[in-house]
Residue frames as qw, qx, qy, qz and C-alpha x, y, z in Angstrom:
[[0.038, 0.380, -0.828, -0.411, 129.26, 150.54, 80.74],
 [0.811, 0.123, -0.122, -0.559, 126.88, 148.43, 78.65],
 [0.606, -0.264, 0.745, -0.086, 126.92, 144.79, 79.56],
 [0.515, 0.400, -0.587, -0.480, 127.57, 142.37, 76.80],
 [0.905, -0.111, 0.355, -0.204, 127.15, 138.58, 76.34],
 [0.279, 0.580, -0.736, -0.210, 129.48, 135.97, 75.09],
 [0.969, -0.062, 0.020, -0.238, 129.30, 132.20, 74.63],
 [0.441, -0.539, 0.709, 0.109, 132.02, 129.74, 75.71],
 [0.788, 0.446, -0.313, -0.288, 133.11, 127.64, 72.73],
 [0.765, -0.411, 0.494, 0.047, 134.53, 124.25, 73.71],
 [0.202, 0.569, -0.718, -0.346, 137.37, 122.81, 71.69],
 [0.857, 0.091, -0.331, -0.384, 136.69, 119.35, 70.14],
 [0.724, 0.150, -0.637, 0.218, 139.28, 117.55, 72.18],
 [0.051, 0.248, -0.611, 0.750, 138.64, 118.81, 75.78],
 [0.523, -0.480, -0.656, -0.254, 136.16, 117.26, 78.20],
 [0.037, -0.231, 0.540, -0.808, 134.76, 118.46, 81.49],
 [0.163, -0.463, -0.859, 0.148, 132.02, 117.25, 83.92],
 [0.129, -0.843, -0.438, -0.283, 129.19, 119.44, 84.93],
 [0.421, 0.102, -0.255, 0.865, 130.47, 122.78, 86.38],
 [0.167, -0.878, -0.407, 0.187, 129.45, 125.85, 88.40],
 [0.479, 0.356, 0.087, 0.798, 130.63, 129.29, 87.32],
 [0.235, -0.816, -0.341, 0.403, 130.90, 132.47, 89.33],
 [0.509, 0.589, 0.211, 0.592, 131.44, 135.56, 87.25],
 [0.400, -0.633, -0.192, 0.634, 133.38, 138.58, 88.74],
 [0.275, 0.026, 0.370, 0.887, 133.76, 140.55, 85.52],
 [0.302, 0.457, 0.284, -0.787, 131.34, 143.40, 84.62],
 [0.394, 0.232, -0.568, -0.685, 129.73, 141.49, 81.75],
 [0.813, 0.028, 0.377, -0.442, 127.08, 138.93, 81.17],
 [0.027, 0.358, -0.885, -0.297, 127.84, 135.54, 79.71],
 [0.843, 0.093, -0.128, -0.515, 125.64, 133.03, 77.91],
 [0.350, -0.419, 0.829, -0.121, 126.33, 129.62, 79.38],
 [0.677, 0.125, -0.609, -0.394, 125.92, 126.45, 77.39],
 [0.669, -0.337, 0.521, -0.410, 124.70, 123.47, 79.39],
 [0.309, 0.278, -0.887, -0.200, 125.92, 119.87, 78.86],
 [0.865, -0.203, 0.020, -0.458, 123.74, 116.88, 79.33],
 [0.453, 0.331, -0.807, 0.184, 125.53, 114.15, 81.24],
 [0.782, -0.468, -0.177, -0.372, 124.57, 111.78, 83.98],
 [0.783, 0.069, -0.482, 0.386, 127.83, 111.02, 85.75],
 [0.424, 0.007, -0.421, 0.802, 129.43, 113.77, 87.93],
 [0.163, -0.817, -0.504, 0.227, 127.72, 116.17, 90.38],
 [0.228, 0.907, 0.026, 0.355, 128.09, 119.94, 90.10],
 [0.699, -0.315, -0.140, 0.626, 131.31, 121.60, 91.35],
 [0.012, -0.910, 0.014, 0.414, 132.58, 125.11, 91.50],
 [0.752, 0.578, 0.088, 0.304, 134.22, 126.03, 88.13],
 [0.515, -0.513, 0.199, 0.657, 137.76, 127.38, 87.74],
 [0.318, 0.777, -0.182, -0.512, 138.76, 129.85, 85.12],
 [0.169, 0.469, -0.779, -0.380, 139.35, 127.96, 81.88],
 [0.446, 0.113, 0.873, -0.159, 136.90, 125.14, 82.58],
 [0.366, 0.202, -0.504, -0.756, 135.12, 124.10, 79.33],
 [0.798, 0.093, 0.324, -0.499, 132.05, 121.97, 78.50],
 [0.561, -0.022, 0.792, 0.241, 132.22, 118.52, 76.90],
 [0.159, 0.271, -0.504, -0.805, 132.05, 118.76, 73.15],
 [0.373, -0.089, -0.756, -0.531, 128.97, 117.87, 71.13],
 [0.279, -0.404, -0.848, 0.198, 126.81, 117.66, 74.27],
 [0.053, 0.202, 0.266, -0.941, 125.57, 121.24, 74.66],
 [0.002, 0.510, 0.819, 0.263, 121.81, 121.34, 74.44],
 [0.184, -0.883, -0.432, 0.000, 120.86, 124.50, 76.36],
 [0.408, 0.253, -0.170, 0.861, 122.21, 128.03, 77.14],
 [0.317, -0.836, -0.435, 0.107, 121.46, 130.64, 79.76],
 [0.274, 0.676, -0.146, 0.668, 122.54, 134.25, 80.26],
 [0.632, -0.481, -0.420, 0.439, 124.17, 135.05, 83.63],
 [0.007, 0.979, 0.066, 0.195, 124.22, 138.80, 84.68],
 [0.390, 0.560, -0.461, 0.568, 127.37, 140.55, 85.67],
 [0.117, -0.390, 0.653, -0.639, 128.48, 139.91, 89.38],
 [0.849, -0.120, 0.187, -0.480, 126.32, 136.88, 89.45],
 [0.028, -0.360, 0.927, 0.104, 127.15, 133.15, 89.29],
 [0.860, 0.071, -0.065, -0.502, 125.44, 129.94, 88.33],
 [0.504, -0.316, 0.803, -0.024, 125.95, 126.30, 89.01],
 [0.574, 0.368, -0.527, -0.507, 126.17, 124.08, 85.93],
 [0.564, -0.144, 0.788, -0.201, 124.73, 120.65, 86.40],
 [0.029, -0.041, 0.863, 0.503, 124.27, 118.04, 83.63],
 [0.068, -0.452, -0.843, -0.284, 120.90, 118.27, 82.00],
 [0.149, -0.787, -0.507, 0.318, 119.73, 121.36, 83.91],
 [0.260, 0.784, 0.141, 0.546, 119.41, 124.95, 82.88],
 [0.431, -0.009, -0.426, 0.795, 121.66, 127.21, 85.02],
 [0.246, -0.864, -0.428, -0.098, 120.02, 129.56, 87.47],
 [0.346, 0.518, -0.227, 0.748, 121.77, 132.88, 87.98],
 [0.592, -0.693, -0.368, 0.184, 122.36, 133.78, 91.63],
 [0.014, 0.938, -0.201, 0.281, 123.93, 137.01, 93.13],
 [0.676, 0.202, -0.518, 0.483, 127.42, 136.51, 94.40],
 [0.555, -0.710, -0.332, 0.279, 128.12, 137.25, 98.06],
 [0.088, 0.969, -0.148, 0.176, 129.70, 140.61, 98.86],
 [0.575, 0.400, -0.520, 0.490, 133.35, 140.85, 99.68],
 [0.631, -0.554, -0.467, 0.277, 133.96, 140.52, 103.35],
 [0.074, -0.942, 0.116, -0.307, 134.81, 143.62, 105.44],
 [0.816, -0.035, -0.324, 0.477, 138.40, 143.25, 106.63],
 [0.009, 0.778, -0.165, 0.606, 138.64, 146.68, 108.32],
 [0.687, -0.657, 0.159, -0.265, 138.71, 144.88, 111.68],
 [0.938, 0.042, -0.105, 0.328, 141.76, 142.80, 110.86],
 [0.371, -0.842, 0.135, 0.367, 144.78, 144.44, 112.56],
 [0.561, 0.788, -0.253, 0.027, 147.54, 145.79, 110.39],
 [0.172, 0.593, -0.720, 0.317, 150.18, 144.40, 112.85],
 [0.909, -0.339, -0.195, -0.140, 150.25, 141.05, 114.65],
 [0.043, 0.731, -0.612, 0.299, 152.92, 140.60, 117.34],
 [0.456, -0.288, 0.806, -0.244, 152.26, 137.02, 118.39],
 [0.519, 0.088, -0.758, -0.386, 151.48, 133.59, 116.99],
 [0.335, 0.364, 0.739, 0.458, 149.12, 132.02, 116.29],
 [0.150, -0.017, -0.171, -0.974, 147.38, 134.76, 114.31],
 [0.025, 0.483, 0.872, -0.078, 143.68, 134.86, 115.19],
 [0.191, 0.130, 0.040, -0.972, 140.85, 137.05, 114.21],
 [0.532, 0.357, 0.636, -0.431, 137.06, 136.62, 113.90],
 [0.312, 0.293, 0.727, 0.538, 135.60, 135.49, 110.54],
 [0.178, 0.244, 0.027, -0.953, 134.03, 138.59, 109.04],
 [0.497, 0.030, -0.415, -0.762, 130.43, 138.47, 108.00],
 [0.737, -0.047, 0.413, -0.532, 127.67, 135.79, 108.33],
 [0.908, 0.338, -0.153, -0.194, 128.88, 133.32, 105.63],
 [0.890, -0.178, 0.241, 0.344, 131.56, 130.67, 105.35],
 [0.218, 0.913, -0.284, -0.194, 134.78, 132.14, 103.98],
 [0.902, 0.200, -0.011, 0.383, 137.97, 131.09, 102.19],
 [0.266, -0.935, 0.176, 0.152, 141.14, 132.59, 103.54],
 [0.854, 0.343, -0.015, 0.390, 144.42, 132.83, 101.72],
 [0.301, -0.894, 0.204, 0.264, 147.75, 134.32, 102.71],
 [0.828, 0.423, 0.051, 0.366, 150.56, 134.87, 100.26],
 [0.583, -0.431, 0.085, 0.684, 154.09, 136.31, 100.29],
 [0.222, -0.055, 0.373, 0.899, 153.30, 138.35, 97.18],
 [0.371, 0.340, 0.214, -0.837, 150.53, 140.68, 96.04],
 [0.522, 0.246, -0.549, -0.605, 149.79, 138.59, 92.94],
 [0.768, -0.209, 0.475, -0.374, 149.25, 135.53, 95.11],
 [0.728, 0.438, -0.518, -0.104, 151.57, 133.37, 93.02],
 [0.407, 0.200, -0.800, 0.394, 153.07, 132.03, 96.31],
 [0.642, -0.523, -0.107, -0.551, 150.21, 131.16, 98.56],
 [0.192, 0.309, -0.833, 0.417, 151.43, 129.93, 101.95],
 [0.199, 0.159, 0.794, -0.552, 148.06, 129.42, 103.63],
 [0.440, -0.053, -0.467, -0.765, 144.64, 128.43, 102.22],
 [0.040, -0.189, -0.922, 0.335, 141.76, 127.34, 104.49],
 [0.360, -0.508, -0.504, -0.599, 137.99, 127.46, 104.89],
 [0.075, -0.041, -0.678, 0.730, 136.24, 128.81, 108.02],
 [0.144, -0.615, -0.761, -0.151, 132.69, 128.80, 109.18],
 [0.134, -0.681, -0.030, -0.720, 130.89, 132.03, 110.22],
 [0.657, -0.697, 0.010, -0.285, 131.32, 132.66, 113.91],
 [0.910, -0.191, -0.062, 0.363, 134.60, 130.93, 114.11],
 [0.203, -0.869, 0.287, 0.349, 138.06, 132.49, 114.44],
 [0.726, 0.603, -0.314, 0.103, 140.52, 132.46, 111.52],
 [0.735, -0.586, 0.321, 0.115, 143.51, 130.57, 112.95],
 [0.670, 0.642, -0.334, 0.164, 146.96, 130.75, 111.26],
 [0.841, -0.516, -0.021, 0.161, 149.41, 128.84, 113.44],
 [0.636, -0.408, 0.301, 0.582, 152.72, 129.69, 111.86],
 [0.516, 0.818, 0.092, 0.236, 154.20, 132.38, 109.52],
 [0.638, 0.009, -0.090, 0.765, 157.58, 133.97, 109.27],
 [0.127, -0.713, -0.171, 0.668, 158.05, 137.61, 110.52],
 [0.224, -0.028, 0.495, 0.839, 157.53, 140.04, 107.65],
 [0.422, 0.295, -0.006, -0.857, 154.79, 141.62, 105.40],
 [0.253, 0.181, 0.944, 0.107, 151.96, 139.32, 104.21],
 [0.341, 0.036, -0.348, -0.873, 149.09, 139.59, 101.82],
 [0.285, 0.199, 0.853, -0.389, 145.64, 138.49, 102.89],
 [0.406, -0.013, -0.384, -0.829, 142.58, 137.85, 100.77],
 [0.280, 0.163, 0.834, -0.446, 139.27, 136.56, 101.84],
 [0.342, -0.091, -0.542, -0.762, 136.16, 135.46, 99.87],
 [0.580, 0.025, 0.518, -0.628, 132.65, 134.83, 101.20],
 [0.082, -0.006, -0.946, -0.314, 131.05, 131.55, 100.08],
 [0.577, -0.102, -0.074, -0.807, 127.36, 131.48, 99.36],
 [0.690, -0.121, 0.616, -0.360, 125.20, 128.58, 100.59],
 [0.877, 0.451, 0.071, -0.152, 125.21, 127.31, 96.95],
 [0.849, -0.166, 0.261, 0.428, 129.03, 127.14, 97.02],
 [0.489, 0.734, 0.121, 0.455, 129.75, 130.20, 94.91],
 [0.547, -0.390, -0.145, 0.726, 132.77, 132.29, 96.00],
 [0.137, 0.958, 0.243, -0.071, 132.39, 136.05, 95.85],
 [0.441, 0.775, -0.209, 0.402, 134.97, 138.72, 95.03],
 [0.673, -0.009, -0.437, 0.596, 138.15, 139.14, 96.88],
 [0.312, -0.939, -0.009, -0.142, 138.57, 141.28, 99.97],
 [0.783, 0.267, -0.270, 0.493, 142.24, 142.13, 100.47],
 [0.367, -0.913, 0.125, -0.124, 144.39, 143.46, 103.27],
 [0.640, 0.388, -0.515, 0.419, 148.15, 143.48, 103.98],
 [0.641, -0.755, 0.043, -0.131, 149.47, 142.96, 107.45],
 [0.333, 0.625, -0.638, 0.302, 152.80, 142.69, 109.21],
 [0.892, -0.394, -0.218, -0.025, 153.94, 139.99, 111.60],
 [0.229, 0.626, -0.564, 0.487, 156.51, 140.72, 114.25],
 [0.854, -0.416, -0.135, -0.281, 156.28, 137.82, 116.67],
 [0.864, -0.008, -0.296, 0.407, 159.89, 136.94, 117.40],
 [0.180, 0.145, -0.957, 0.176, 161.20, 136.36, 119.88],
 [0.559, -0.420, -0.552, -0.454, 158.03, 134.46, 120.73],
 [0.486, -0.534, 0.358, -0.591, 156.55, 134.56, 124.27],
 [0.144, 0.176, -0.964, 0.138, 157.20, 131.53, 126.43],
 [0.622, -0.419, -0.553, -0.364, 154.52, 129.25, 127.86],
 [0.278, -0.528, 0.509, -0.620, 153.77, 129.76, 131.51],
 [0.626, 0.007, -0.778, -0.053, 154.01, 126.51, 133.40],
 [0.576, -0.406, -0.614, 0.355, 153.99, 127.13, 137.21],
 [0.414, 0.180, 0.777, -0.438, 151.73, 127.97, 138.88],
 [0.185, 0.350, 0.812, 0.430, 149.10, 126.67, 136.42],
 [0.185, -0.361, -0.267, -0.874, 146.32, 129.01, 135.23],
 [0.611, -0.553, -0.132, -0.550, 144.03, 129.85, 138.21],
 [0.702, -0.036, -0.631, 0.329, 146.37, 127.91, 140.48],
 [0.527, -0.822, -0.059, -0.209, 146.26, 128.49, 144.25],
 [0.588, 0.249, -0.522, 0.566, 149.26, 129.08, 146.57],
 [0.487, -0.698, -0.398, 0.342, 149.53, 130.01, 150.20],
 [0.088, 0.982, -0.049, 0.159, 150.31, 133.63, 150.65],
 [0.643, -0.597, 0.358, 0.319, 154.05, 134.12, 150.61],
 [0.011, -0.568, 0.618, 0.544, 156.93, 133.84, 148.17],
 [0.833, 0.396, 0.333, -0.196, 155.71, 132.29, 144.88],
 [0.338, -0.366, 0.658, 0.564, 158.13, 130.85, 142.29],
 [0.645, 0.624, 0.083, -0.434, 157.02, 131.56, 138.72],
 [0.476, -0.222, 0.749, 0.404, 158.23, 129.23, 135.92],
 [0.648, 0.641, 0.012, -0.411, 158.01, 129.24, 132.13],
 [0.919, 0.245, 0.229, 0.207, 159.41, 127.35, 129.15],
 [0.447, -0.456, 0.365, 0.678, 162.86, 128.03, 127.70],
 [0.570, 0.800, 0.165, -0.083, 163.05, 130.10, 124.56],
 [0.757, -0.100, 0.214, 0.609, 166.38, 129.81, 122.68],
 [0.340, 0.627, 0.248, 0.655, 165.73, 133.07, 120.86],
 [0.281, -0.904, -0.103, -0.304, 165.50, 135.01, 124.06],
 [0.485, 0.379, -0.508, 0.602, 168.44, 136.39, 125.96],
 [0.018, -0.048, -0.656, 0.753, 166.38, 137.54, 128.92],
 [0.188, -0.575, -0.757, -0.247, 162.77, 138.11, 130.07],
 [0.190, -0.285, 0.201, -0.918, 160.50, 140.71, 131.49],
 [0.307, -0.375, -0.870, 0.092, 158.14, 139.55, 134.20],
 [0.275, -0.283, 0.122, -0.911, 155.12, 141.40, 135.49],
 [0.226, -0.415, -0.863, 0.177, 152.59, 140.50, 138.26],
 [0.179, -0.247, -0.054, -0.951, 149.52, 142.66, 138.72],
 [0.241, 0.215, 0.764, -0.559, 146.31, 142.84, 140.77],
 [0.579, 0.542, 0.254, -0.553, 144.24, 143.37, 137.63],
 [0.780, 0.246, 0.521, 0.243, 144.12, 141.64, 134.19],
 [0.456, 0.864, 0.080, 0.198, 145.05, 144.89, 132.39],
 [0.755, -0.062, -0.162, 0.632, 148.24, 145.21, 134.39],
 [0.031, 0.784, 0.012, 0.620, 147.64, 148.72, 135.66],
 [0.595, -0.711, 0.223, -0.299, 148.09, 147.78, 139.29],
 [0.700, 0.403, -0.555, 0.198, 151.58, 146.29, 139.17],
 [0.759, -0.629, 0.158, -0.049, 152.90, 144.29, 142.13],
 [0.648, -0.382, 0.472, 0.460, 156.10, 143.25, 140.27],
 [0.618, 0.784, -0.038, -0.039, 157.88, 144.56, 137.18],
 [0.597, -0.555, 0.468, 0.343, 161.34, 142.97, 136.53],
 [0.623, 0.737, -0.155, -0.212, 163.15, 143.68, 133.27],
 [0.210, 0.708, -0.672, 0.059, 166.29, 141.70, 134.07],
 [0.848, -0.173, 0.451, -0.221, 165.36, 138.07, 134.46],
 [0.158, 0.584, -0.728, -0.324, 168.01, 135.88, 132.91],
 [0.084, -0.056, 0.995, 0.014, 166.55, 132.38, 133.48],
 [0.381, -0.282, -0.681, -0.558, 163.23, 130.67, 133.34],
 [0.473, -0.566, -0.647, 0.191, 162.15, 131.36, 136.91],
 [0.007, -0.490, 0.180, -0.853, 161.38, 134.42, 139.08],
 [0.307, -0.382, -0.754, 0.438, 160.30, 134.71, 142.74],
 [0.200, -0.622, -0.242, -0.717, 157.35, 136.98, 143.57],
 [0.262, -0.145, -0.667, 0.682, 157.21, 138.44, 147.07],
 [0.199, -0.693, -0.480, -0.500, 153.59, 139.54, 147.68],
 [0.235, -0.152, -0.507, 0.815, 153.08, 142.28, 150.24],
 [0.053, 0.786, 0.553, -0.270, 150.20, 144.44, 151.45],
 [0.265, 0.030, 0.256, 0.929, 149.83, 147.52, 149.18],
 [0.304, 0.254, 0.117, -0.911, 147.42, 150.21, 148.17],
 [0.523, 0.099, -0.568, -0.628, 145.83, 147.69, 145.90],
 [0.857, -0.307, -0.200, -0.362, 144.87, 145.36, 148.67],
 [0.682, -0.562, 0.462, -0.074, 146.21, 142.78, 151.09],
 [0.075, -0.504, 0.812, 0.286, 148.96, 140.37, 150.09],
 [0.360, 0.172, 0.917, 0.034, 146.48, 137.52, 149.55],
 [0.498, 0.613, 0.231, -0.568, 143.93, 137.49, 146.82],
 [0.783, 0.464, 0.383, 0.157, 143.80, 137.30, 143.05],
 [0.160, -0.699, 0.390, 0.577, 146.74, 138.22, 140.79],
 [0.829, 0.551, 0.093, 0.030, 147.71, 137.91, 137.05],
 [0.450, -0.617, 0.475, 0.437, 151.17, 137.32, 135.78],
 [0.756, 0.650, 0.069, 0.021, 152.87, 137.37, 132.26],
 [0.604, -0.458, 0.398, 0.517, 156.27, 137.10, 130.69],
 [0.533, 0.831, -0.040, -0.152, 157.90, 138.78, 127.70],
 [0.862, 0.026, 0.196, 0.468, 160.92, 137.54, 125.70],
 [0.085, 0.935, -0.210, -0.273, 163.78, 139.92, 124.92],
 [0.883, 0.382, -0.028, 0.271, 166.28, 139.07, 122.14],
 [0.704, -0.245, -0.027, 0.666, 170.01, 139.74, 122.41],
 [0.293, 0.345, 0.209, 0.867, 169.71, 142.91, 120.36],
 [0.092, 0.180, 0.424, -0.883, 167.09, 144.27, 122.88],
 [0.434, -0.100, -0.454, -0.771, 164.07, 143.60, 120.59],
 [0.346, 0.009, 0.758, -0.553, 161.12, 142.53, 122.69],
 [0.160, -0.193, -0.881, -0.402, 158.45, 140.13, 121.63],
 [0.506, -0.478, -0.294, -0.655, 154.77, 139.96, 122.55],
 [0.423, -0.331, 0.625, -0.567, 153.60, 139.31, 126.15],
 [0.126, -0.094, -0.987, -0.023, 152.58, 135.82, 126.94],
 [0.483, -0.521, -0.503, -0.492, 148.88, 135.18, 127.68],
 [0.171, -0.468, 0.529, -0.687, 148.31, 136.31, 131.21],
 [0.580, -0.231, -0.781, -0.009, 147.44, 133.69, 133.82],
 [0.519, -0.691, 0.022, -0.503, 145.54, 134.07, 137.08],
 [0.520, 0.117, -0.726, 0.435, 146.98, 133.28, 140.36],
 [0.558, -0.694, -0.195, -0.411, 145.28, 133.03, 143.71],
 [0.296, 0.292, -0.675, 0.610, 147.06, 133.52, 147.00],
 [0.610, -0.590, -0.482, -0.218, 145.04, 132.12, 149.91],
 [0.203, -0.770, 0.332, -0.506, 145.54, 133.83, 153.30],
 [0.357, 0.137, -0.838, 0.389, 147.24, 132.22, 156.28],
 [0.541, -0.624, -0.517, -0.225, 144.63, 131.34, 158.93],
 [0.229, -0.712, 0.350, -0.564, 144.73, 133.30, 162.18],
 [0.143, 0.210, -0.877, 0.407, 145.89, 131.49, 165.33],
 [0.506, -0.462, -0.665, -0.298, 143.08, 129.46, 166.97],
 [0.466, -0.579, 0.305, -0.595, 141.60, 130.08, 170.35],
 [0.699, 0.071, -0.706, 0.087, 142.73, 127.23, 172.63],
 [0.368, -0.491, 0.502, -0.610, 142.07, 126.19, 176.22],
 [0.083, -0.039, -0.977, 0.194, 141.49, 123.23, 178.48],
 [0.392, -0.484, -0.583, -0.521, 137.81, 122.46, 178.65],
 [0.420, -0.577, 0.203, -0.670, 135.91, 123.43, 181.76],
 [0.934, -0.264, 0.033, -0.239, 135.58, 119.90, 182.77],
 [0.255, -0.721, 0.632, 0.122, 139.34, 119.33, 182.25],
 [0.823, 0.069, 0.564, 0.004, 138.72, 116.31, 180.02],
 [0.692, 0.501, 0.374, 0.362, 139.77, 117.76, 176.64],
 [0.243, -0.349, 0.186, 0.886, 141.53, 120.64, 174.83],
 [0.395, 0.755, 0.511, -0.115, 139.11, 122.85, 173.01],
 [0.298, -0.159, 0.346, 0.875, 140.13, 124.82, 169.86],
 [0.358, 0.778, 0.449, -0.254, 138.02, 127.44, 168.02],
 [0.266, -0.215, 0.416, 0.843, 138.54, 129.14, 164.65],
 [0.499, 0.580, 0.138, -0.629, 136.58, 131.01, 161.95],
 [0.233, -0.162, 0.825, 0.488, 136.48, 130.29, 158.28],
 [0.499, 0.148, -0.362, -0.774, 134.16, 129.58, 155.38],
 [0.790, -0.060, 0.411, -0.451, 131.41, 126.90, 155.79],
 [0.879, 0.419, -0.169, -0.153, 132.50, 125.04, 152.72],
 [0.394, 0.587, -0.660, 0.255, 136.03, 124.38, 154.04],
 [0.887, -0.412, -0.200, 0.062, 137.08, 121.67, 156.49],
 [0.044, -0.857, 0.451, -0.246, 140.13, 121.86, 158.69],
 [0.851, 0.022, -0.452, 0.267, 143.01, 119.82, 159.88],
 [0.353, -0.847, 0.224, -0.328, 144.30, 120.39, 163.43],
 [0.740, 0.192, -0.528, 0.369, 147.46, 119.29, 165.29],
 [0.551, -0.805, 0.129, -0.176, 148.53, 119.25, 168.91],
 [0.759, 0.356, -0.383, 0.388, 152.34, 119.00, 169.61],
 [0.690, -0.569, -0.211, 0.395, 154.76, 119.18, 172.52],
 [0.425, -0.331, 0.181, 0.823, 156.99, 121.76, 170.64],
 [0.291, 0.735, 0.099, -0.605, 156.35, 124.88, 168.65],
 [0.131, 0.491, -0.655, -0.559, 157.98, 123.38, 165.65],
 [0.861, 0.141, 0.107, -0.477, 155.51, 120.49, 165.58],
 [0.381, 0.445, -0.808, -0.056, 158.19, 117.86, 165.44],
 [0.039, -0.017, -0.938, 0.345, 156.50, 115.98, 168.35],
 [0.498, -0.197, -0.280, -0.797, 152.89, 115.75, 167.38],
 [0.292, -0.047, 0.817, -0.495, 150.64, 114.27, 170.04],
 [0.426, 0.474, 0.760, -0.129, 147.37, 114.13, 168.14],
 [0.117, 0.183, -0.365, -0.905, 145.86, 115.35, 164.87],
 [0.368, 0.450, 0.781, -0.228, 142.38, 115.31, 163.46],
 [0.047, 0.190, 0.578, 0.792, 140.17, 116.26, 160.54],
 [0.073, 0.462, 0.638, -0.611, 137.09, 118.52, 161.25],
 [0.136, 0.545, 0.643, 0.520, 134.06, 119.69, 159.38],
 [0.222, -0.904, -0.361, -0.056, 133.17, 122.34, 161.97],
 [0.273, 0.775, -0.239, 0.517, 135.03, 125.52, 162.95],
 [0.397, -0.656, 0.502, -0.401, 136.51, 124.01, 166.06],
 [0.707, 0.155, -0.690, 0.027, 137.92, 120.85, 167.61],
 [0.691, -0.590, 0.267, -0.321, 137.82, 118.91, 170.84],
 [0.569, 0.436, -0.679, 0.158, 141.16, 117.02, 171.30],
 [0.833, -0.390, -0.381, 0.095, 141.69, 114.35, 174.01],
 [0.340, -0.902, 0.231, -0.129, 143.33, 115.81, 177.12],
 [0.732, 0.368, -0.499, 0.283, 147.06, 114.86, 177.08],
 [0.705, -0.374, -0.394, 0.455, 149.35, 114.51, 180.07],
 [0.215, -0.926, -0.108, 0.290, 150.37, 117.57, 181.98],
 [0.584, -0.135, 0.304, 0.741, 152.78, 119.93, 180.20],
 [0.157, 0.626, -0.132, -0.752, 153.07, 122.70, 177.61],
 [0.558, 0.324, 0.715, 0.268, 151.51, 122.11, 174.24],
 [0.107, 0.405, -0.252, -0.872, 151.01, 123.95, 170.99],
 [0.513, 0.476, 0.708, -0.090, 147.99, 123.70, 168.67],
 [0.115, 0.430, -0.346, -0.826, 147.44, 124.83, 165.11],
 [0.631, 0.478, 0.599, -0.124, 145.10, 124.18, 162.03],
 [0.001, -0.280, 0.508, 0.814, 144.81, 124.75, 158.38],
 [0.657, 0.386, 0.258, -0.594, 141.96, 124.78, 155.95],
 [0.322, -0.010, 0.859, 0.398, 141.28, 122.23, 153.30],
 [0.396, 0.355, -0.041, -0.845, 139.20, 123.76, 150.50],
 [0.825, 0.273, 0.340, -0.360, 136.66, 121.91, 148.36],
 [0.732, 0.608, -0.295, -0.082, 139.10, 121.50, 145.48],
 [0.940, -0.057, -0.183, 0.282, 141.69, 119.92, 147.77],
 [0.335, 0.646, -0.256, 0.636, 143.85, 122.92, 148.22],
 [0.640, -0.585, -0.387, 0.313, 145.41, 123.26, 151.68],
 [0.001, -0.954, 0.095, -0.284, 146.28, 126.57, 153.16],
 [0.356, 0.445, -0.614, 0.546, 149.39, 127.29, 155.16],
 [0.517, -0.409, -0.685, 0.311, 149.28, 126.17, 158.86],
 [0.225, -0.909, -0.142, -0.320, 148.08, 128.92, 161.25],
 [0.118, 0.561, -0.602, 0.556, 150.30, 130.37, 163.86],
 [0.546, -0.202, -0.805, 0.116, 150.26, 128.19, 166.89],
 [0.489, -0.691, 0.044, -0.531, 148.44, 128.80, 170.17],
 [0.245, 0.298, -0.801, 0.458, 150.25, 127.82, 173.49],
 [0.733, -0.459, -0.207, -0.458, 148.24, 125.75, 175.97],
 [0.014, 0.401, -0.798, 0.449, 149.23, 124.71, 179.48],
 [0.772, -0.267, -0.490, -0.303, 147.82, 121.44, 180.82],
 [0.369, -0.615, 0.517, -0.468, 147.86, 121.11, 184.58],
 [0.162, 0.163, -0.963, 0.141, 148.78, 117.79, 186.40],
 [0.532, -0.388, -0.691, -0.298, 146.04, 115.42, 187.50],
 [0.424, -0.413, -0.622, 0.512, 146.60, 116.06, 191.20],
 [0.014, -0.101, -0.058, 0.993, 146.11, 119.79, 190.57],
 [0.428, -0.226, -0.561, -0.671, 142.82, 118.90, 188.92],
 [0.549, -0.387, -0.736, 0.085, 141.77, 116.75, 191.91],
 [0.280, -0.294, -0.427, 0.808, 142.66, 119.51, 194.39],
 [0.151, -0.039, -0.188, -0.970, 140.77, 122.04, 192.31],
 [0.478, -0.343, -0.673, -0.448, 137.67, 119.89, 192.50],
 [0.492, -0.439, -0.671, 0.340, 137.74, 119.98, 196.28],
 [0.181, -0.109, -0.185, 0.960, 137.98, 123.74, 196.49],
 [0.250, 0.650, 0.531, -0.482, 134.86, 125.92, 196.87],
 [0.502, 0.631, 0.478, 0.349, 133.43, 127.21, 193.62],
 [0.013, 0.998, 0.057, 0.005, 134.22, 130.84, 194.71],
 [0.540, -0.624, 0.389, 0.410, 137.94, 130.09, 195.05],
 [0.448, 0.735, -0.386, -0.330, 140.16, 130.76, 191.99],
 [0.919, -0.062, 0.379, 0.090, 141.47, 127.72, 190.31]]
């Protein structure tokens, strides 16, 4: 098709400041230029006209090009940016907010409408290259998306269009307890999430991997906002370690929403029982345990296995403790680790220690070294 030229003819009673015009039609246009000294250049909208009786210059702008009109300056034709590639935008979104990367290397304008003619635009925002398009709220249904790249000169290119469906209800709840990356002693863990009035029940999953292929829990019949996870040793590893968990809302009609964002959970192992004995000189009780060098430990000595009658306790930076020797009797000792972030593990199993009476110690000191004591 042969390109033609035409000239905008301003009516005598309509005024406009300096403008910029981006042409999307396959024709060339001869642009008149107004001389004015007041307003800066701005992107033109269809129907913008020049101020009457002030046109002093004209310039031809090729098809699929644009030009900024500034007072007293001849327009310079610039190529319009290409329409962005929307092939990577999903055709179906199952959760809110809607997010997808900004396509291309230029700033873009994003619009969402309920009709293909874009007479009812529900969303209109600009995003920089490298950011994510973020649409916080839309109703479930079919929507129409159009995106324009914006050149460094502020010219918007042609539309890129794509339709998508949103099926996000009932929405996933927010996971509250344990917090993301939270630690718990190995053992039963109570999982909690927010209430969702649109959900009649929930599905809960716990796995040893973030893709949820190594399931440790799958429960489709959770009626409230809590569930208890019972970790056990399995083919995927010991009960302690790293887990991920997520929750899915289920409507009264059985329709399931999207999964919540998975959260990591760390179960720390229970320390092994310490080694404990009365020191060779009989002056103290010595305890030994293993562990990581970055962890410190708390130790307790009690008269009973339930540790209701604690005799002494201490805080230790080394993998062991030396406790003052108590009176004769039966005692129990235990310890737990305190990690650098302040997390405390469960108490270890106790070790039983017998402390002989003082007269027995004195008698033992008089016996030959070869005699058993």
